[in-house]
C-alpha positions as CSV (number, residue, x, y, z in Angstrom):
1,X,13.2,-18.5,-23.8
2,X,14.7,-19.9,-20.5
3,X,16.5,-16.7,-20.0
4,X,13.2,-14.8,-19.8
5,X,11.1,-17.7,-17.9
6,X,13.9,-17.7,-15.1
7,X,13.8,-13.6,-15.1
8,X,10.0,-13.6,-14.4
9,X,10.1,-16.5,-12.1
10,X,12.2,-15.1,-10.0
11,X,10.8,-11.6,-10.0
12,X,7.5,-13.4,-8.5
13,X,9.1,-15.7,-5.9
14,X,7.5,-16.3,-2.6
15,X,10.7,-17.4,-0.8
16,X,12.3,-14.2,-1.5
17,X,15.7,-15.9,-2.3
18,X,18.4,-14.7,-4.8
19,X,19.7,-18.5,-6.5
20,X,22.7,-18.3,-9.0
21,X,23.5,-21.7,-11.0
22,X,27.1,-22.1,-10.2
23,X,27.7,-25.7,-12.1
24,X,25.4,-28.5,-13.4
25,X,25.9,-32.3,-13.4
26,X,23.9,-35.2,-13.6
27,X,21.2,-35.2,-11.0
28,X,23.4,-32.4,-9.1
29,X,23.7,-28.8,-9.3
30,X,25.7,-26.3,-7.1
31,X,24.1,-23.2,-6.7
32,X,24.6,-20.0,-4.8
33,X,21.7,-19.1,-2.7
34,X,21.9,-15.7,-1.0
35,X,25.5,-16.2,-1.4
36,X,25.5,-19.1,0.3
37,X,26.9,-22.2,-2.0
38,X,25.0,-25.1,-1.7
39,X,25.5,-28.4,-3.5
40,X,22.3,-29.9,-3.9
41,X,20.9,-33.4,-5.6
42,X,17.5,-33.9,-7.3
43,X,14.8,-34.1,-4.5
44,X,17.0,-32.1,-1.8
45,X,14.8,-29.5,-0.1
46,X,16.6,-25.9,1.5
47,X,15.5,-24.4,4.8
48,X,14.2,-21.8,2.6
49,X,11.5,-24.4,0.8
50,X,13.5,-24.4,-2.3
51,X,13.0,-28.1,-4.1
52,X,15.4,-29.1,-7.0
53,X,13.3,-31.2,-8.9
54,X,15.2,-31.6,-12.2
55,X,18.5,-30.9,-13.6
56,X,19.3,-30.4,-17.2
57,X,22.4,-29.4,-19.3
58,X,21.6,-25.5,-18.9
59,X,18.9,-25.4,-16.7
60,X,17.7,-26.3,-13.6
61,X,13.8,-26.6,-12.3
62,X,13.0,-25.7,-8.9
63,X,9.6,-26.0,-6.6
64,X,8.8,-23.4,-4.1
65,X,5.6,-22.6,-2.5
66,X,4.0,-20.9,-5.5
67,X,5.1,-24.0,-7.8
68,X,7.6,-25.0,-10.2
69,X,10.2,-22.2,-11.9
70,X,12.6,-22.5,-14.2
71,X,16.3,-20.8,-13.8
72,X,18.8,-20.9,-16.7
73,X,22.3,-21.2,-16.5
74,X,24.0,-17.7,-16.6
75,X,20.7,-16.0,-15.0
76,X,20.5,-15.2,-11.4
77,X,16.7,-15.7,-9.8
78,X,16.0,-12.7,-7.8
79,X,13.1,-12.2,-6.0
80,X,10.8,-8.8,-6.6
81,X,12.2,-5.9,-4.8
82,X,9.0,-4.5,-2.9
83,X,8.2,-0.9,-3.8
84,X,9.2,2.1,-1.3
85,X,5.7,2.8,0.1
86,X,4.7,6.7,-0.1
87,X,4.7,9.1,2.6
88,X,3.9,12.7,3.5
89,X,5.6,15.1,5.9
90,X,3.3,17.7,6.9
91,X,4.8,20.7,9.4
92,X,2.1,22.9,11.8
93,X,1.1,26.3,11.2
94,X,1.4,29.4,13.8
95,X,-1.5,27.7,15.3
96,X,-0.2,24.1,15.9
97,X,-2.8,22.8,12.6
98,X,-1.6,20.4,9.9
99,X,-2.9,21.1,6.3
100,X,-2.5,19.2,3.3
101,X,-3.7,18.8,-0.2
102,X,-5.6,16.5,-1.4
103,X,-8.3,14.8,-3.9
104,X,-11.8,13.8,-2.8
105,X,-13.5,11.4,-5.4
106,X,-10.5,12.6,-7.9
107,X,-11.6,16.4,-7.4
108,X,-8.7,18.8,-5.7
109,X,-9.3,20.0,-2.1
110,X,-7.4,21.3,1.0
111,X,-7.8,19.3,4.5
112,X,-7.0,20.1,8.1
113,X,-5.5,17.0,9.4
114,X,-8.1,16.5,12.6
115,X,-7.1,13.3,14.8
116,X,-10.2,14.2,16.7
117,X,-12.7,13.9,13.8
118,X,-14.1,10.2,13.6
119,X,-14.6,10.8,10.1
120,X,-13.5,13.1,7.1
121,X,-15.9,15.8,7.3
122,X,-17.2,18.5,4.8
123,X,-19.7,21.7,4.6
124,X,-22.8,20.8,2.5
125,X,-21.3,23.9,0.0
126,X,-18.5,22.1,-0.7
127,X,-20.1,18.5,-0.8
128,X,-22.1,20.0,-3.6
129,X,-19.0,21.9,-5.6
130,X,-17.5,18.3,-5.5
131,X,-21.1,16.5,-7.1
132,X,-21.6,14.7,-4.1
133,X,-25.8,14.3,-3.7
134,X,-25.5,13.5,0.2
135,X,-29.4,14.1,0.6
136,X,-30.3,11.2,-1.8
137,X,-27.3,8.8,-1.2
138,X,-26.2,9.8,2.3
139,X,-28.0,8.8,6.0
140,X,-29.6,11.7,8.1
141,X,-28.4,12.1,11.8
142,X,-26.8,14.1,14.3
143,X,-23.3,15.1,14.9
144,X,-21.8,16.6,18.0
145,X,-19.5,19.4,17.1
146,X,-17.6,21.9,19.0
147,X,-20.4,24.7,18.0
148,X,-23.1,22.3,19.2
149,X,-25.0,19.5,17.7
150,X,-25.6,19.6,14.1
151,X,-27.5,17.7,11.1
152,X,-25.0,15.5,9.4
153,X,-25.4,13.4,6.3
154,X,-23.2,10.3,6.7
155,X,-21.9,8.9,3.3
156,X,-19.0,7.0,1.8
157,X,-16.4,8.6,-0.4
158,X,-15.4,6.4,-3.5
159,X,-11.8,7.6,-3.0
160,X,-9.8,10.1,-0.7
161,X,-6.0,10.8,-2.1
162,X,-3.3,12.6,0.2
163,X,0.4,12.7,-0.9
164,X,-0.1,10.3,-3.5
165,X,-1.5,7.5,-1.0
166,X,-5.5,6.9,-2.2
167,X,-7.6,5.4,0.1
168,X,-10.7,3.6,-1.4
169,X,-14.5,3.8,0.1
170,X,-13.7,6.3,3.0
171,X,-16.8,7.2,5.7
172,X,-17.4,10.7,5.6
173,X,-20.1,13.1,6.9
174,X,-21.8,16.2,5.3
175,X,-22.7,19.3,8.0
176,X,-25.5,21.0,7.0
177,X,-24.4,24.7,6.7
178,X,-20.9,26.6,6.2
179,X,-18.9,24.5,8.8
180,X,-16.5,23.2,8.8
181,X,-15.0,26.1,6.7
182,X,-12.1,23.3,5.6
183,X,-12.8,20.0,5.2
184,X,-11.7,17.6,8.1
185,X,-9.3,14.7,7.1
186,X,-10.6,12.2,9.9
187,X,-9.6,9.1,11.6
188,X,-12.1,7.3,9.0
189,X,-9.2,7.9,6.6
190,X,-6.3,8.4,9.1
191,X,-7.1,4.7,10.0
192,X,-5.6,3.4,6.9
193,X,-2.3,4.8,7.0
194,X,0.9,5.1,9.4
195,X,1.1,8.2,11.6
196,X,3.4,9.7,13.5
197,X,4.0,12.9,15.1
198,X,6.7,14.8,16.7
199,X,6.3,18.3,18.0
200,X,5.4,20.2,15.0
201,X,5.9,17.5,12.3
202,X,3.3,14.7,11.2
203,X,4.5,12.0,8.9
204,X,1.8,9.8,7.3
205,X,3.0,6.8,5.6
206,X,1.2,4.2,3.3
207,X,0.7,0.9,5.0
């Protein structure tokens, strides 16, 4: 049970330090903290914000910003390693455009990545195919497009997914008529990811 507590506590540590017990004495412990040997008495604190509060025959209790944690002799307390961030690498087509497969509200689509578009945008036929009742749930307005001013309904999408990255509550626009023929992945979605472009290569990375 003590070993289990130590592992769990170590995985959720806020101070980010690896701690291992080297030796235990009455009210004193020799610890390895991030590979550095430390001799600590009960009540001592480190620069990392770790305070030794109790020494037992086979375990110690420390206090951090997250509260008290128990570490057993022979068990290393380690911080949880952050998961790797998802990323998506795209290459421009012969026309210089970037496309990617994705999902809108869980339904598959193929996006045109458009950093010049303020929002995710789609035509009315696609909206209906995706089950979006844009007239009932949207706000009517006008959009300035390359083809002129067109009627548009502003809506909010529950989810937009690209490259395994899920973006929630994304503003979008539905334009009446056939344009755009490909849904645009605009800045209302792209602002939630890290974006880097070099020549014909674009990388989108989870924040």
